[in-house]
N, C-alpha and C positions, 0 to 999 in steps of 0.2 A: 477218821481224822485224828491227828495227834493232839495232845494236850486236852482231850475231852471236848474239842470244839465241835460245833454242829454246822449243818448247812446254813442255818440262820446266821451264825457268826460269819460265815463266808459271804453271805448275801449282804450283811451289814458292812463288811469290809469293802466289798465291791461297790456298793452304793456310796460309801463315804469317800473311797478313792476317786470315783468318778466326779463326785460333787466338789472335791477339794484338789483335783489334779493340777489345775493351773497354778495354785499357790504352792503345792508340793514341788512342782517343776521349778518354780522360782527359787524355792528354798534349796533344792538339791543342786541347782546351778552354781551356788556358792560353796558347795561341798566338794569332797574329793571325787576323782574320776570313778573310783570304786562305787561310791554312792550313786553317781549319775548312771552308771551301767546297771546297778541293781534296780534303780527305778525303771529303766528301760525294760529290764527283764520282767518286772512286776506288771508293767503295762502290757507287754506281749502275752503274758500268762492270763491276765484279766480279759484281754480281747478274745482269747481262745476259751474263756469261761472255765479256766482251771483254777484250783485253789491258790490263794495269794497270801493267806495269813502268815504262814511260816516265813515267806519272803519279807512281808511287812515287819515281822519280828526283827529280822536282820537289819532292815533299813532304819527302824526306829529305836533299835537297841532294847527291845522289850521281849516278853515271852508270853505266848498263848493268851490267857485271860487278860493279862495286862494290856495287850494290844487291843483286844475287843473293848475293854473299858475305855482306853484312850481314844479309840475311834468314835465312841459315842460322844466324846467331848471335842471332836474334830481333829484332823491331822494337824501337825505343826504348821504354823503360818496361815491357818484358815481363819476366815472371818464370816460374818453373817450379814443379813440385810436382804430382804426379799419383798417383791410385790406380792399381793395376796389375791389376785383376781382369778387367774386361770392356772390349773395345775397340769403337769405333764409327767409321764412315767417312763421308765426304762423301755427302749424300743423293742427288746426281745424278752422282757420280763425276767432277765437274769438276776436282777437285784431289785431292791425296794426303793431305789432313789426316786424322789419326787421333787420336781422343780416348779416353783411358782413363777409363771411368766409375767412379762410386762404386758398390760392391756394393749391390744392391737400391735404388739411387738412381734419379733420373729419367733418361730418355734425353736425352743432350745434343742441342742444336739447332745448326744452322748459324747462325753469327753474322750472315751476310749475308742469307740467305733466310728464316730462322726455321723452316725445315723440320726435322723430327726426323732425326737422323743414323741411318744403317743399321748394324745389328750386324754385326760381322766374325767 
């Protein structure tokens, strides 16, 4: 991988992208067509489980390690607030995303693939 990035960095990027995808879509909707197309490409690459950090560098205007550091603080437009009862993980284990579900609520789905997440 370029920039000295690791598979762990890509897994973090994938997990954060999936976790913050709705907010990122809203943010990019107000941006240029180029940004919207780039986000679509990132989503397609992520669905195919190919590396996305270099593309995120382009979208966010950062480089390598800066993107990884930025991801740990959430993507732009992201917020928090979670229930703490039941946890769910990536349906195919491609990333380390964990979602805290609402008690007796619906099973969360992967934002990229639409598949139901697995209970942990």
